[in-house]
N, C-alpha and C positions, 0 to 999 in steps of 0.2 A: 628611808629608801631613796637611792639616787634616781634621777629622772630616767637614765638609761635602763636601770633595773626595772623601774615601773613600766617603761615602754616595752621592755622584753617580756615582762609578765603579762601585760595586756595582749601583746602579739601572740604569745603562746596560748592564751585563752581563746583567741580567735582561731588559731590553727586547730585546736581541739574541737571547736564547734563545727569545723568544716569536714570532719570525718563522717562519712555516711553511717547512719544508724545501723543499717543492716550488716555492716562490717563486724560489729560486736557480736552478732549472732553466729558468725562462722567459726567460733572457737569452742573448745571444750574446757577452757579455763573457767574456774569459778568467778562470779561477778566481782568478788573482792580483789582478785588478782588482776582482772581487767582494769578496774579503776586504778589500782596501784601502777600497772604498766603504763596506762595513759598518763598518769601524773609524772612518772619517771621520764617518759618521752617529752612531756611539756617542760620539765625542769632542765633536761639536757639542752633542748632547743633554746630556752631562755638564757642558759649559761653561754651558749654560743653567741647569741645576739648581744648580750651584755659584755662579753669578752672582747669581741672585735678582732681577735687574732686569727680567727678561722672564718672562711667564707660560708656562713650558715645557709645561704640560699642554695649552695651547691651540695649540701650534705642532707641526705635523707636519714632520719632517725626512726627506728621501730624498736619496740620493746616487747619481749615475750618472757613471762615468768621471771622478770628481773634482769634478763639478759638483753643488753642494748646492741642492736645491729646497725652499723654505720655503712652507708653506701653513697656513692656519688664520686665527685672528683674535686681534688684540691690541687693547688699549684706546686707545693713543695713537700718533701718528706717531713720537714719540721712542722708544717701545718697539719699533716696527717697525725703525727705523734701528739700534737697539742690537742687535736680533736678527741683523740682517744683518752688522753690524760684528763681532760675536762669531763668526759663521760664517766670515766672510772671514779672520779671524785664527787660525783653527783649522788645525793642521798637516795638510797634504795637500790642502787645498781649492784648486781651480783657479779656480772662479768660483761665484757665488751668484745664483740666480734667486729674487727675493723676491716671492712672490705673496700675502703676508700682507694680509688686510683689516683696516681700522682702524675701531674703534667697536663699539657693541653691535648685536646682531642685532635688527632691527625687529620 
């Protein structure tokens, strides 16, 4: 495992640990799907960090029932497309809803 991949994996673990515990109680999903969705989110975030072609700090990733929702802002249409491609190619992802905005905030 490369150092960047290891760092991305460690960072994604920290991100998962920062999610409030009560948030998991606000869903009707079975626990097995919650764990799976959490691991998908962590994998997508780790891929972004390891890839470097997308501004991972500006992209919010949420997963529900295997569907990944991307929100936030990226600089270019190419970066938006790459963020979606990475998410789609992540293990466990069923679909991607790409709501990323392109360009600077006015």
